N, C-alpha and C positions, 0 to 999 in steps of 0.2 A: 100597446106600449112593449117594447122589448124587454126580454129578461135581463135581470142584473148579471153582469158578467165580473167575477173577482179576479184581481191579479194572482198569478201563479206565486208560489213561495219564493222562488228566485227572483221574480220581479219585486215582490216587497223588500227583499234583503238588499236588492241592488238600489232601490229608491232610498232606503234607510243609509246606505253607505253613501250615497251622494248628498244626503241631507246632514250626514255627520250626526245622527241620532243616537242616543245611548239608553240602555235598559231604564225603564222610570221615567223617562223624557222623550218617548216617542211621539211621532205625529201623526201616527195612524191608529186605527182602532184594532189591529190584529195582535196576536198572540202567535209568534212563530217558533216552531221547535225544530230541531234537528236530530237526525239519527245517523250514527256510522255504524253498519253491521260490520263485525268481525269474522272469525273462523280460523283460529290459530294463525298459521303463517300467511293467510290473507291480509293480515294486518298490513302489509305492504301497500294494499290499496287504498285504505283509508289514511294512511301516512301521507300518500301522494295528494289525496283530496284535502287535507289539513294543511299542507304545503302550499296548494293553490288558494284556500281561503285566507292564509296568513299573507300571502302575496297580494290577494284582493282587498282585504279588509283591514290589513294591519293588527293594531291592538284593539280596534271597536269592533267586534263581532255584532253583526245586526240581527241577533237572535235574541230570545227570552228564554230559552230552555233548551237543554239537550238531554236526551236519554241514550243510554247505552248499555251494552253487555258485551263480555267477551274482550277479544282483541280490538274491537272497535272503540274500546275506551281509552287506552295508551296515547294514541295520536291526538284525540282531543284535550288530553290532559297538557299536552305540548303548546296547544294553542292558549289554554288557560295560563299557562305558565309565562306566557310573553315570549316564547322562543322565537325570534325573528328569522332565524336562518335555518340551515338543514340538518344541524347536528342530532337532534332527537329522531328526525325521520330516517335516519341512516341505521337506526338499531334494527330493523328487520333483517337487512342483508349484510350487516356488520357483525354485532355481538350474537343475534339468534341464530345466524347461519352456522355458527360454530359450535355444535354441540346441543343446540336447544331442544331438537328431537333426536333421540338416538338410541337404540337397544343397550349401547354400552352405559347409558346412565343408570340402567338396572344395577349395575355392578357398583358404581360409584355413589350413587344419590338413592337407590331402590325405587326409582321410577322412571319412565320413559322421557317425561318431558322436564327439563331442568329450569325451572321457573326462577331459580337464584339469578341466571344470567339477566334476566329482563329486570328483576327488581333491583340488583345491584346497579345496572344501568341508570335505573331512575334516581338511586340515591348518593351515587359516588361519581366523581369526575366531571369533565365538560358538558357530558350530556345530561346531567342531574336537573331534575325538575326543581323550579322554584314553588316550592310548596305555600308561600306566603301568599303570592299571586292567585294560586288556585283556590285557597281559602277564603280570599277576600273577594274573589270575582263576582261582579254583578248579574252575570248570566247563571241562571239556575241549572244545576246540573243533578242528573239522576243516574246512578250506577247501579245495575240490578245484579245481585248475587241469589244463590239458592241456600237455603237451609237445609242440609243432609237430614237432619233429624225428622223434618215433616214435610218437606218439599215445598215450604212456603217462601214467597219472595222476600228478599232483604233488600230495601230501597235504600241505598246510601245517599244522603242529599249532601251536596257540596255547594259552597257559595256563600255569598253575604247573607242572604236569607236564613240559611241554615245555622248560622251564628246566633240568631234570636231564639233558638230553641236549646232546651238542655241537651248537652253532648251526651253521646251514647245511644244504644239500642232501645227502642220502645216498640210495643204491640200497636199496630194500626190497622184497623179493619181486618181483613184475612191475612195479614202477613205482618210485616216488621218493618220500621224504618229506623235507620242510624243517622242521627245528625253529626257530621263531621266538623271538628274544631281545630284538629293539629294535623301536623305532617304524617303522623302516625296514623290516624284515622284514615287519611287519604291514600296512604300505602297500603293500609290494609283493604280497603275497598277495591283498588286496582288488583292487588293478589287474590282478591275473592272472587272477582267477576272474571279472571282469566284461567282460572283454576280447574282444568278438566278432571273430573274423577276418573279413577283408573289409571289415566296416563301420567297424572301430577302428583301421585302419592297421598298423603294424608290431607284432608280439608283444612282450610284456613280457620283458626279459631277465632270467633269473634268475641264470645263472652265464655263463661265456665261452662254454660251448657247449649251454646249454639255454634257450630262450625258452618263453613260455606263452601261452595264450589261455583261453577260457572254459571251465571244467571241465564244464559240461552237456553238452559234445559229446565227452567221453572215456567210459570204461567205467564211471565214477563216475555218469553219467547226470544228468539235471536234477533228479531227486529221488533222492539217494544212499541209498536205503533199505537196499540190502544190504551197503553199507559199515556201516551202523549196527548192523545185526543180527549181522554178522561179528564185529564188536566185543565181542559179548556182551551187547547191550542186550535186556532182556526187555520193554521198553515203548518204544513210538515214537510221538510225536505229529508229524503231518505237516500243515503248513499249505500248502495247494496252490493255485495260481493257474491251474490248469488249467480249462477249461471241462468240462462234463459231455459235452457234444457237440462234439467236436474235429474241425476241418476238416483232413482228411489230405491233399488235394491241395497242392501246391506252387505258388506264383506264378512268373511269369516272373523277377522278381527274384531269389528264392531259388534258382530252376535256375541263373540267371547266376552267383550266388554260390557255388554247388556247383561249377559249371565252374572258376570263379577259384581256388577253395581247391585243387581237384585239381591245378590247374597249378603252383600256388605251394607249397602245403604238402601233398604228397601222405600225408606221415606221418597226417595228420587226416583225409583226404578220406573214408574209408570211415566214420568215427564221424559226420562232418559231414552225409553223405548218409542215413545211418540213425539220425539222432538222434531220430527219432519213435518209436524203439522203447521209450522210456521209458513209453510208453502202455501197454505190458504191466506196467510196474511199478503204474501206477495202477489198472489192472484187478486186480491181485493186492491191492493196498490194500482196495478195496471188497469183495474177496470174503473176506478174513480179518479185518476190523475187529469184524465181529458175533460172531466165535467166541471167547468167553471163558474156554473150557477149555483153551486151547493157548496156550502161550508160543512166540516172541514175540507181543506183544499190539500191533497198529498200529490208530490212530485218526486220521481223517481230518479235518480242519477245513478247510470250503471256504466260498466266497462264491458267491451265487446267478451263474449265467451273464450274466445282464444287468447285473450290477455290475462284471464283469471287464472292464477296460480293454485297449485293443490293445497290443500289445509296442512300438508306435512312437506312442503315444498322448503329445501335447505340451500339450494344453489344460489350463491350470491347475486350471481347477473340475471338470473331469472326473477328474483325477489327485486332487485334494483329495477328492471324493465317494468314490472308490475307498481312500483312506486312512480314511474314516470307515467304509466298509463292511467292510474288514479288521479294524478295531478291532470293530465289532459281533459279527462274526463268532467272534472269539476271545472276547470277553466271553461270547457265548452259550454256547460250549463249557463254560465253568466255572460258569455260572449255576445249575446243579443242586446245587452243593456249598456255597452260602450263605456265600461267603469274605467276611471283611471287606474290602470294596473300599477302597483307600486314596484318597488325594486324586484326585478327577476332574480328568483333564487333558484339556482340547480341544486338538485339533490347532490350529496357528496358522492364520489366515485366509491365503489366498494374496495374496501381495502385489500380484500382476497379476490383475486381477478378471475381464477377458473370458474368453471361451470358455466 
């Protein structure tokens, strides 16, 4: 008797889309999770991937769970918020390309990264998020941040299920969980997971005693795969922003940042210094994704190395092209399943054309 072959994560998602199944009413036995990897200005890549998934799946995402850290989180929030068009996905090459990362910010803001640009875009104007949709969405969302006090993971849980628990921060296992009930809670989760220590200024206060920075430097990792698997996920689709050939040596700037963090936030210093350990996770992804006989099944969607921007890229046209590349990679992952593609949504052209 031949060994059982399980469908890939993308195949399960495609079949769910065809069957129009919804969370809690699935017609398959699987639990499907998804991860968008970020990396500062690499946010343009998952923004494009999110645009593709909105096009493919509309308002009914064929997932049960999302796990994210850092700049992989904001594009997912636009999916939860019900954005059908490209407004939110243009933030990387419009709002963020204009002074998001700049040494000039040290004079005006006291920090290199001006996170106010991103947070304001989420809260004000035509690109603002519909927080009510996010809070009541049926897909379980986990956004990870890092407590600077002790380096422990803070798991911000968002969605319909989180509303069944008492709002706020609680101790859970070796870390913390924060159940989000309000727009302020969700905004706090986004601010915390995208906040780079040293570059972004003071950590984001969560309670009187806990303040947080980027979840990618905690035990959750920049690709929180183990968290998804520990939750019981049978299938995980990972959109990675990492190049296949990764430069492992640290720049003078990164070495200075490591010294500064060790001095000011010793609770997270070891995680920061060793944050390239996530490469082991990526290697594991590549090893298991072709084994269709064993659960959990992991599938990696990636963009060619030459189309991946620097984490500090600020040129609008480069970030726009990265958004297109992210969208193309995600569409290609689902091309074999002949889905009825919805309205084709082109990303908005950059308002600033130079670069």
